[in-house]
Structures are given as structure tokens and as C-alpha cells.
C-alpha positions in Angstrom: 0.0 0.0 0.0 0.9 3.6 0.0 4.0 4.4 -2.0 5.4 0.8 -2.1 3.8 0.0 -5.5 5.4 3.1 -7.0 8.8 2.2 -5.5 8.5 -1.4 -6.5 7.8 -0.5 -10.1 10.7 2.0 -10.3 13.2 -0.3 -8.6 12.1 -3.3 -10.8 12.7 -1.2 -13.9 16.2 -0.2 -12.7 17.0 -3.8 -11.7 15.9 -5.3 -15.0 17.8 -2.7 -16.9 21.0 -3.4 -14.9 20.6 -7.1 -15.7 20.1 -6.5 -19.4 23.2 -4.3 -19.3 25.2 -7.1 -17.5 25.7 -5.0 -14.4 23.9 -7.6 -12.2 23.0 -11.2 -12.6 19.5 -12.5 -13.0 19.4 -13.7 -9.4 20.4 -10.3 -8.2 17.3 -8.7 -9.6 15.2 -9.9 -6.7 18.0 -9.2 -4.2 18.3 -5.6 -5.4 14.5 -5.1 -5.2 14.3 -6.6 -1.7 17.3 -4.5 -0.5 15.7 -1.3 -1.9 12.3 -1.9 -0.5 13.7 -2.7 2.9 15.2 0.8 3.0 12.0 2.7 2.3 9.0 3.6 4.4 5.6 3.7 2.8 4.0 7.1 2.7 0.6 8.3 1.7 0.2 9.5 -1.9 -2.1 12.3 -2.5 -1.1 13.9 -5.8 0.6 13.2 -9.1 3.5 15.3 -7.8 3.9 12.8 -4.9 3.9 9.9 -7.4 6.6 11.6 -9.6 8.8 12.5 -6.6 8.5 9.0 -5.1 9.4 7.5 -8.5 12.4 9.8 -9.0 13.7 9.1 -5.5 13.3 5.3 -5.9 15.1 5.3 -9.3 18.0 7.3 -7.8 18.2 4.9 -4.8 18.0 1.9 -7.2 20.9 3.3 -9.4 23.0 3.8 -6.2 22.3 0.2 -5.2 23.3 -1.2 -8.6 26.7 0.6 -8.2 27.2 -1.3 -4.9 26.2 -4.8 -6.2 28.9 -7.0 -7.5 28.1 -9.0 -10.6 27.8 -12.6 -9.6 
């Protein structure tokens, strides 16, 4: 609920892109998503601006996590 679905979608897109670009392995897709979602708190979404901000922040966090993952 709340912002988790927005964050899940954004992080999933970052993770799949990282896999397709050989930055992470297939197995690491779920690990990256789990790590990212464990770092966020769900917040209420009341406007499209909220959605866009949450999506942007999740993508930045996902990109930062990809940099820290070692290709397995």
C-alpha cells in the first residue's frame, strides 16, 4: 500500500535494466529489489506530484544500489 507499489515498479525497472546491461546477474534482480524496499517507508500518496517524486527518488536509490552490487 501507500508508496510501495510506485517504488517497486521503479526499482524493478532499474534492476531489469541493470541485468540487461550485465551490471547484475538474474538472481540479483530480486536481491536488489528486496534491498531497496527494505530501505524505504511507505508514505501516503495524495497527488501526481507525490507519485513523480517517489518514482524519482526510488530510481536514484536503485541506481545507487546497482553501483554497490557485484556482478555474480
